[in-house]
N, C-alpha and C positions, 0 to 999 in steps of 0.2 A: 744586614743593613743595606739600604738602597733599593730594596725590593719594593715594588708597587702592587698593592692589593687591587682586586677587581673593582672595588668602589672608588678607586683613584687615590687612596691614602698611600703616601710614601713612608716607609719605615726609616726613621732617623735615630741617631744616637741620643739617648736621653738618660737622665739621672733619676733613679727611683729609690727613695729612702737612703740616699747617700751612695748608692751603687750605680755604676754606669751600665746601662743596658743597650745592647746593639741589636736586639731582636724584639719580637712581639708575640705574645701568646694569643692565638686567634680562636674565634668561634668558626663553625662551619659556614655560617652566613658571610663572615668576613672573607672566607676563601672563595666565595662565589656561589654557594649552594642556596637555593631558595628556602625560606623558612618552612614552606609547606612540605618539604621532603626531609628536613632535619629530624633525627630521632627525638622524641619528646624529652628524653633525659638530658639532651644537650641544647634545647631550644633557648634557654635563658642564660647560658654560660659558655665557657670554653669547651673544646672537644679534647677528651683525654685519649691519647693514642694507646694502642695495645702494647703490652710489655715487650713483644718480639720485634718492635720497630727499631731499626738501626739509627743510632744518633747521627745526625748530619744527612739523613736521607732526604731526597727532594720531595717536598709536599705535593708538588705538581704531579710527579710520577706516582707517589703513594696513593693519592686520591683519584688518579686517572684523569686529571684535569687537562692532560695533553692528548686525551682521546678525542675522536670525532663522534659527534652525535648526529644521527640521521633523523630529521623531522619529516615524517611521512604523512601524507593524506591518503588514507586507504579508502578506495571506492567500495560501495556496498557489496559488490559481487566478489571481492577479493578478501574475504574474511580470513583466508589462510595466511595472509600477510600480517595479521595481528600478532603472530608469533615470529620470533627471529629465525626459526628454521625455515618458515615459509619465505621470509625475506631473503634468506641465504640462497634458497633454490631459485628465486626470481633473479637476484643479482648475478648468481652463477651462470644462469642461462644468457643473460645480457652480455657479460664479459667473457663468456666462453671458459668458465672455470667450474670444477666440481666443488660443491659446497662442503666446507669442513664443519661437520656437525659435532656438538659436544658429546663426550662419552659419559656413560653412567659410572659413578664411583665403584670401585671393586670392593664391595662389602660382603663378607661371608654371612650366610644365613644361619640362624640357630633356632632350634625349636620349630614348632608348626602352629599355624593359625587355626588348624582344625580343632573344633570343640570350643573355641574361644569366641567366635562370632559367626552368625548365620544370616545371610542376606536374602530378602524376599522382595518381589515387586508385585504389587496388587493390580495396578493398572498398566498393562504392558505397552499400550500405545503411547503412554507419556514418557516411558523410560526404556529406550532400546538396550541400554547396557548400564549396569551398576556394579561396582566392585570396591572392596576395601582391603588394605594391608595394615598389619599391626607392627609397630616398633616399640620395644620395651626398654626399660632402664635408661630412659632419656633424661638429660639434664637441660632444662630450658635456660638459655642464656642469650647474650648478645651474639649476633652473627659476626663472622670474620669480616675484616675490613673490605676484602674484595667483593663480598656479597652485598654489603651495605652500599658501597660506592656504585656497584652495578645497578642496584634498585634506585638509588637517588638520581643517577643520571637518566633513568627512565621515567622520572617523575613520581616514584613510589617511595613512601616513607618506611624505613626499616622499623620493625617491632621487636621480634625475637627470632632466634634461629629457626623455630618451627614455622611460624607464620611467613617469615621471609622466604623459606624454601618453596612454599605453595605459590607465593607471588612470582618467584623466579621461574618456576616451572611453567606458570601461566604465560609469562613473558617469553619463554623459550619456545614452547610448543603451541601456544594459543589454546591450551587445554586446562581449564580451571580444576584445581584440587581443593579439598577442604579438610582441615584437621579437627578431630574431636579428642577431648580427654576421655580415654576409654573407660576410666573408672567412673566419671561423671555421667556417662551414657546410661549406666545403671541397668544394663540388660545385655544379654548375649545375642539378642535378635535385633536386626536392623530391617525395618520394612519401609519401602517407598510407596506412597499412595497419594491420592488426592485428599485435600483437607476436608474435614467435615464442616457443615454450616455452623457458624458461631465459634469455631475453634480459634484459639489465640496462641501467640508465641512472643516471648521477649527476645528480640534480636541482639546481636553483638553491640549495636549502638545504644543499647539501653532503652529502646522504645518498645511499647506493647503493640503488636500488630494483630489486627483482625483479619482472619483468613476467610476466603470464600472457596466454594467447591471446585473452582477451576485452578487452584493453586496446588502445585506439587509440593509435598513435604516429605522430609526424611524423619522417621520416628524410631523410638526404641521398642517398637512393637505396640506401644500404647500412645505416648505423647509425642508431639513434634519436637525435634531437636535441631531442625534447620529448615529454612525455606529453600527448597532444592534449586540449585543453580543461581541463587541470588545472595543469601546471607545466612550465616549460621545462627544458632540460638545461644543465648547467654548461659543457659543451664549446662551446656557441654563444652564451654569455651576452654581452650588451652591457656593455662596460667603458669606462674612461676613454680607452683607445686606439682605440675603435671609430670608424671614419669612414664606413662604409657600413651602413645599417640595412635589413634585410629585414623588412617588416611583414606579419604574417599576420592575415587575417580569415576566419572559417569558421563553418559550421554543422555541429555534430556531433550524432549521435543521443543524446538525453538518457539513454536506458537504459544505454548503454555508459559514458557519463561518470559517471553516478550510481553504478553498480556499481564502477567502477574507483576512484572517490574513496573509497568506503567500504572496499574491500579494501586499498587502499594507506594508508589513514589520513591522506589529504591533503584538506583542505577549504579551498579558496581562493575568492576573489570570482568568479573565472572558472568554477570547477566548480559553484558554487551556481547561477549563471545558466544554464549549460548543462544542469544537472540539472533545473531547473524549466521550461526551454524558452525560446526567444527568437524574435524576429521574423525569419523566414527571408529576408525581402526588405529588411531594413534594413542588412545587413552591408556592401554596396557603399558606401553613404553613410558609414557609420562608418569604413570603411577609408580612403576618400578624405579624410575630415576628419582622421583621425589622421596620415596621411602628410603632408598639407599643414601641420599644426601642428608636426610634427617638423622639416620643412624650414624653417619660419619660426623656431622657437625654437633650432634647432641650426645655423642659417646654411647649410643644405645646399640641394641642388637635387633636386626630385622628378622622377623619370623618368616619362615618359608611358606609359600602357598598364598593363594588369593581366594577370598570368599566373594563369589560373583554370581550374577544372573545375566545371561546373554540372550537377548531377544532380537539381535541384529540379523538381517538377511545376509546371506553370503554375498560378498562384494564382487561385482563384475560390471565393468563399464568399458565396453568395446565400441568404438565408432569407426564406421567404414566410409571411405571416400576414395578418390583417385587423383593421380598427378594431374591429369588433364582437367578435371573439374576444379581443383584448387587453383590452377593457373588461369582457367577461364573466368572464374568468379572474382579473382583478385586482380585480373588484368596483368599478369606477370608471365615470365618465362623461366621460372625457377627449375633448375635441373633436379633430377632424382637424388643426386649426391648432396646438393645443398639442402633439399627438403629432409633427407635423412639426418643431416647434421643438425637441423632445427630441432627435431624430435629427440636427438641424442642430448642436446644442450638442455632441453626441458626434462630429461630423464623419463620420457615416455617410452614404454616398450612398443615397438612397431614391427609389423610384418608386411613384406612386399610380395605381391604376386602379379607380375606384369605391371599393368597400369593401376591395379587396385592397391590401396593402403588400408591396413587394419591397425588401429591405434588402441592400445590398452592404457587407459588413463588411470594413474594412481589415485588412491583414496584421498590423498592430501589436496587434490584439485577437484573437489566436489562441485565446483562452479561450472565444470565442463560436462555437458550432457548431450549436445547435439552437434551436427556437422559444422554449423556456423561458428561454434566456439572454437573448433579446431582451426578453421580458416583464420579467425582472429589471432590465435596463438602463432600461426605461421607468419602472418603479416607483421606482428609485433617483433618477433625474434629475428626474422629476416631483415626487417627494417622498413618502416613506412617511407623513409627518405629514399629507399632504393626502388620503390614502385614508381614506374614512369608515369608522368602526367599525360593524359590523352584527352582529346575532345570527343564528345559523344558523336556517334555516327548515325545520321538520319538518312534513310533511303528514300523517304517520301516527304512531301511537304506536311508540316504539322497542321493540326486542326482540332476542333472540339468534337467529341462524340455526341450523340443525341443526349445521353445521360448528363454529360458535362454542361451542355447547353441548358438543359432543364434545371440543373442546380444553379447555374448562373442566373437564369430567369427568376428562380425562387428567391435568391439573395437580393436581386435588384428590386423585386416587387416588395419584399418585406422591409427593405431599407426605405423604399418610397413611402411606405405607410407609417414611417417614424420609428421603426424598430432598429436596434443596434445588434450587430452580430457579436456573439460571445464565443470564446473558446475556453473550455474547462477541461480539467484532468479526466482521463479515462479511468484512472484509479481512484477509488473512494474507500471509505471504511466499510467493514462488513455490515455494520448497522444500516448504512445508507444504501448499500448495494441493491437491496430488493425493494426499496421504497418507491411507490408511485409508478411501478413498471406497468407496461401494457398487458403483460401476462405473467402468471406465476411460473417462473423458470428457475433452474439451478444456477447458482452463482459460481464464478470462477475465481479462486483465491491463488495468489502468487506463492511460489515455493519459498522465495527469499525476498519478502517485501522490505522496502527501505524503512517503512514505519507502518503502524497499525492503521493510521489515517489514510494510507494509500496502499492497502493490501489486497483489494478485491476489484475486479473489473466491473464496471457499472452495467446495470440492466435497464437504466433509464437516464435520460439527460436532465430531467426536471430537478432532482435533488441538488445537483451542483448549481443550477440556475437560481434555486431558492437561496442557497448560501451566498451566491454572488449578489443577489438582490438585498439580502440582509446586511451584507458588508457595505453596500452603497447607502442604504437607508440609515444605517448607524452613523454615517458621515454626512447626513443631511441632504443626500441626493435622493429625494423621496419619490421622484417620478422615474420609474425604471421600466424599460421596454426592451426585453432581450429575445433573441432567437438564436438557436444553435443547430447546425447540421453536423451530425457526428455519428459514430458507430456505438452500438451497445453490444454486449456479449452475453451469450447464454451457454451454460455448461451442458455437456453431453455425457452419455453413458460410456463406460470403458475408457479407452485411450484416445478416442477421437478428439480432434481439435475443437475448441469452442466455436459456436456459431456466431458470426458477425452479422449485424443487421444495421442498416443505415436508418437513422431516425431524424425527424425534425421536431424540435420543441420550441414553444413560445411561452414567455412569462411577461405579464403586464401588471403593474401596480402603480397607484398614484393618480395624477391628473393627466389625461391624454391631451387635453387642450388647456392651456393656462388661462386664467381669468383676464379680461380686458375691461376697458371703460364701458363697452357696450354688451359684452357677453360674460356669463358666469363660467366658472371652470367646468370642464367636462371630465367627470371621473371615469376611470376604466370600469367596464361592466361586462357581464356575460355576453351580451348581444354585440358589443363592439368587437370582441375577439372572434365571435361567431361570424360576423361580417367579413373580417380579415381572412378567415379560413375559406369562406365561400368565394371571395375574390381570388384567392390562390388557386382554387379549383378551376375558375374561369381562366386565369392567367396561364395555367398549364394545359388548357384545352382538353380537360377530361370529358369524355363522352357522358359519363354519369356525374351529376353533382353530388356533393356531400349530403347525406341524410343524418339527422341528429335524433337519437333515441334516448329518452331519460333513463338514467341508471343510478344506482346507489353504489359508489365506489369508495374503497377504503382510503382514509386520510383525505377525502375530498368532501366538500359541502354536500350534505344529503339532498338538498333541494335545488342545487345548482351544478349538476354534473350530468354529462350526456356522453354516450358512446357515439363515435363517428363511423358511419357506414359508407362504403363506396360500392354501390350495387348491393350484393348480398354479403360482402366481406367487411368485417369489422377491422378498421385500419387505425383507430386511435381513440382519443377521448378529449373532451373539453370540460373544464370544471373550475370552480373557485376552490381554493384550498380550504380544508376544514378549519374552523375557527381555532381549534387547539393547536394546529400546525402553524397558523399565522401568529398566534401568541408565542409559540416556542421560538420563532425567528424574529419577533418584534416587527411584524409586517401588518399594514392595513389590508383591506380587501385585495386579494391577489388572485389573478386568474391565469390558468396554465392550460396548455394543450400539448399533446404529443402525438405524432403521426408516424406510422411505418412508412418512411419515405420511399423505400424500395417498392412497396405496393403501388405508390403513386407513379413511380418511373415505369412500372410494367403495365399500368392500366391503359386501356385503349384511349387514344387521343382523337379529337375531332380533326377532320381535314379542313383547313382554312379555305373557305370559299367566299369570294367577294361578289356582292350582288348590289345592283343599284337600289337607291331608296325607293320603297314601294310607291307606285303611282296611284294606288287606290287607297281610299280612306279605311282606317281601322274602326271597329265598333267596340264599345265597352259596356259591361254590365257590372253593377255593384251588388254584392250579396252580403247581407248581415245575418249571421248564424248564432243561435244559442246552443252551446254544447257543454258537456261536462268539463269542469276545470282541469281534469287530468288528461284531456285529449290534447296532444301536442300539435303545434302549427305544422310541423313537417308531415304529420299523418294526414291532416286536412288537405294540404297542398297536393300530396300524392294522389288522394282520391279525386281531386278536381282535375289534375292532369290526365289521369287514367280514363276519365269519363267525358272530357271536354271535346274530344274529337280532333281532327286534323286542323281545324280552323283556329283552335285556341293557341295563341302565341305567347301569352304571358299571364302570370298570376302574381298579384302584389297584395300583401297584408297592409292595411292602412289604419286599422283601429282595433283596440282591445279595451273592453270595459268589464270591470268586476265590481259588484256592490250588492247590498242587501236587497235592493229592488228587484234583482233577477234571481236571487237565491245564493246562499253561501257556497254551494258546490257547483255553481254555474259560471260561465263567462260568455260575453258577447264578443265575437270577432267579425271583422268586416274585410272583404277582399274586393279588389278590382280585377275583373276578368277581361282580357283584351283578345279580340278576334280579328284575324286578318287573312285575306287571300291575295297573294301578290299578282294574280292573273286577272282578277275581276273585282267588281264592286259587290260587297255582300248585301244580301237582302234581310230584312227584319225577321222573317219567318225562320230562316236557318240559324240565326244567332239565338233566337228565342228557344228553338228546339234543342240546341246544344246546351243552353243554360238549364233547361228543364231536366235534361238527363243528369247534369251535374247535381242539381237539387235532389233528385230522387236517390242518387247514389249516396249523397251525404246523409239523407234521412235514413236510408236502409242500413248503411254500414256504421255510422257514427251516432245515430239517434239525434241528429241535428234538427233544430226547429228554425225555419226561416222567419225572420222578424220583418 
């Protein structure tokens, strides 16, 4: 009497059916447990305590309500901390204490698993390790109170002693286990393989799942009995009648589990851990602990031996660095004794040889693979607050390099033309990674991606700009003009690092100029973007201007795409997106260009020379030509420049005509040729002579007819 429940209710003396009551019979919800974790048997009523509970015992102590609950946000690189043993190692290193890890129950083994079950793996790359243990004469019942409260405080609903043990081991080691009813498996053979096309399985949640060929399944040699690493099948589910439990412990490839989990729309505690990775050499310990606990809580006997297939490579992870290098890179003066203490707290085996340090990283820290990871661990455990703050030391006055100035000029020019700079993720989905790239190259996939949508380094800037444009258009911002300067990445053979290459991409869609009372709207088109690129070449002072050659490019409009050449080198492309791609992203006519910006930085530049305005008049000639429709403007201008002589200063296209009157496969183009000599006045004869040479070259090389 006088106690106050978590909901604010105060227990008072009351009379029930004529009897005075000074207490209250409570449900678990009334004691403070959330309904989502209360066992289903007690969701609608009071909780019945086990028979061995002492009368008068404190409910707070009994249910562990006086315990501390740690609410942790685990970063993607620290999946080892998804298990309490990983957290114990981390906290132990911080507070300078050795972690106290749980011990396996001392259960004697009886009989042997040999001859009762045989494990096989068909696709070795999908499953580095798979093992099972067998526990017989088990009685399925409620878990003891300590196990139920442990799970409920971790946000997990208790089910039965068998299922609760697998959840407890997962919580403890971050190693998923799965239990099968051995008799329901219906076979002494367990085979792990990729699913067949059209194969189906009913999962534990009662749903029929359609499997695809990239889903790993556990089978009884014929039919699937579980979707590996995600959810078991209903056909082999442990029930109240189960007496023989087959316990699975395995390591599955995280890529397969992550993809299958997303495709099937199933996200479980097991799939989360497999997707993020796990300690490949902890599974035997977790499996043995789980089997022993099932035998203890279920009153069964654990058979000796393990049926397993081991495709794992021998573990070795040694990283070499030095005291001087660690201190130089961290900006510290950590002594050798202090650094040795850091590794001791982390429980990393370390060997010292003068200035050299050799660190053997345990398998539980699979996130550590390079020297930079070791530096981070030293800084974390030593204490970021102990690293002195210093100002950068500059020995010379700062300034822009030539490349930085060219990048700045590029940004300024493109912004002046009305484009907006975009910054998009370097990580894209595997599907988007190879789309619209300048060249067919290998892609680079992350070992531990945060999500499948950001799993692969991009090989082109354009796909991300398309997604950004689609996002804007969907929100009624239909006039989109983006450019981005950023790196793309290509895979290499062997262990070499990926190739990084700086690119420039432009995307334009909508109206470039809005309509007004006197002018109509100017829509974006191929030639508008072409003109912007030509202006960029001029702005950067390139000796050679861009040449455009018609090409048919994948996922780009077959009639409106061109390769961009700088001299003899192909440096990019200009195109309208293919109508199918525009429809996929709900875009109107959209034009894109992508350039190898590094090639532009390295290209020869003009020396800027200032000269007075010419004192002598220029002379012009207009040429109207009839050519095949397939002949490109760039090709015609190139022939004119090559044959116009030193007096030819400029060539301008001013008219194009196509129609039935000149033939369906013909077009008429007209150019103005400008001639100038800065030192003297030109005479009619020399301009006429130069023009005739141009005409002869056009007739000979392109079959042109002068009109």
